[in-house]
N, C-alpha and C positions, 0 to 999 in steps of 0.2 A: 845420301849426302848432297846430291844435286838438287833435290827438292828444297832442302833448307837453304842452300845458297841462292836459289832463284826467289824463294819467298822473301828473302831479306831485301830484294831490290824492286819489289812491287811498289807502284806509286803510292798506294794507301799506307804503306808501312814506313815511309821515309820520315825522319824527324823534321826535315825541312818543309814538310807539307803543312805545318801548322801556321795559322795566321797570327802574326805578332801584333801587339798593341801599337807598336810604332807604325806598321803598315796601315792599320786601321786609322790611326790619327792623321797620317799624311794624306791618305785617300779622302778622308772626311774634310780636311782643310782645303784640299784642292777643289772638291765639289762645292764647298761653301763659297769659294772664290768664283768658280765658273757659273754656279746656279744659286745666287744669293737668296732668292725667294723660296725655292723648293728643292734643296739638295737631296733630301731623303727620297723624293720621288725618283730622281735620276739614279740614286744608288739602288733602289728597289728594281728599277727597269734593268739595270746592268746585272743584278743578281738573277733576274728571270732569264735574260739572254744567256748568261753563263750556264744556268741549269739546263736550258734547252740544247745548248751545244755540248753538254756533258763535261764541262770544265768545273769540277767540284771545288778545286782550290779557289778559283775566282768566285764561285757561288758562295762559298763560306766567307770570303773576304767582303764581298759587297753586301751580304746579309748582315755581317757584323757592323759594317759602315752604316747601313740603314738604321739599325738599332741604336747605334751611337748618336747619329744625327737626330733621330726622333727623341731620344732621351735628353739630348742637349736642348732641343726645341721645347720640350715639356718643362724642363728646369728653368728655361728662360722665361716662359710664360708665367710660371709660378712666382718668380721673383719680381715680375713687373707690377 
């Protein structure tokens, strides 16, 4: 019984460890404001630093922000 109780509280099994679209959007908007020329590069750098530090939640967050910013950039270029 102890094994199942402790398995439930491991960091990887928490429902709150998922990155929400709201978090990605807010982080992307903040980076666009702080780094108007190349926000996706800053997001990728933050993802690399989080991975090196073993912070998997932050790694997933900044990875998704990187993809969102690059997708936004590509869509913007196609529309121009």
